[in-house]
N, C-alpha and C positions, 0 to 999 in steps of 0.2 A: 357900451363897449364890451366886447366879449373878453372874459378872463383868459389870460395866458397861463395855462396849466403848468408848463415847465418853469416859467418865471416865478410863479407862486410856490411851486414845490422846492425850487432851489433856494429861494429866499427863506422859506420856513425851515428848510434843512440847515441853512447857515445859522439861523437863530438857535436851533437845538445844539448845534456844534459849539457855538459860543458858550452855551450853558455846560456842555460836556467839558470844554476847555477849563472852565472855572472849577468844575468838580475834580478834574484831573490834577490841577494845580494844588488843590487841597490835599490830594494824596501824594504830593511831591513828585508828580510826573510832569516834567517841564519840556523834555526834548520832543517826543512824538506828539504831544498835545499841541505844540506850536506848529508842527508840520500839518497836522489835521486842520487846525484853524486856518492856516494859509490856503491850503488846497480847497477846502470846502467853501470858504468865502470867495475865493477866486472863481470857483465854479459858477456861482450865481452871478458874479460880475461879468463873466464872459457870456452868459446867456443874455444878460441885459444888453451887452454890446451887440450881440447877434440880432436882437430885436431891432436895433437902430442901424443895421447894416445898409450899406449903400447899393449893394447888388446881391444877387442870389449867391454868387461865388464868395463874396465877403461874408454872407450869412453862414454858409457851409463852413468856411474857414473858422469863424468865431465859435460855432457849435462844436467843431472838431477839437478846438482848444478846451472848451468846456468838458467834452468827453474825456480828454486826457486828465484834466483836473479831477473829474469824478472818479476815474480809475485810480489815480494817485490816492485820493481820499479813501477809497476802498482798501487799498494796500495798507495804509497806516492803521485803519480800523481793524483789519485782519491781524496785523502785527500785535496790536494791543490785545485783541481777543485771545491770541494764542500764547502770549507772554504772561508772566506773573507780575506785570508792572502795575496792575490796577485790579480792584475788586468789582468795578463797574461792568455790567454786561454790555457787550457790543452788538448783541443780536438784533435789536430793533434798528440801530444805526446801519448795520449791514444790509438789512432788508430794505430800508429806505433808499440807500445809495444804489442798490441793485435796481430798484424801480426807476430811479432817475437815469441810470446808465441805459436801461432799456428804452426809455422814452427818447433820450437824446439820440441814441443809435437809430431809432425809427425815423426821427425828424431828419437826420442827416441823409439816410437812405432815400427817403421820400423826396427830399430837396434835390439830391443828385439825379434821381430818376426824372424829375421834372425838367432838369437841364437837358436831358437827352431827347426829350419829346419835341 
């Protein structure tokens, strides 16, 4: 069976965000860390739901939700990056979420184009 790259990337990203959440809690950052945890883990869950979609339209819908969660995650990471709430660098997290957003966007566009053919 062929590996699903976006499912793997979003699962791995969720794992690193869980670890980031734990580190942020140690720095007494509780508000934004919870938001990031929710959106980043929801991102992967929506990708998994998309994989089990009942139709192409359902697939695109679930991937669109995943895209929104990814963009929300990026927002919270940027907010942490620009604030003085933590000493943890957000650079690698921001790079990875940008890759994920690009992949999901491409998947959605390709799936929508296949619907018009």
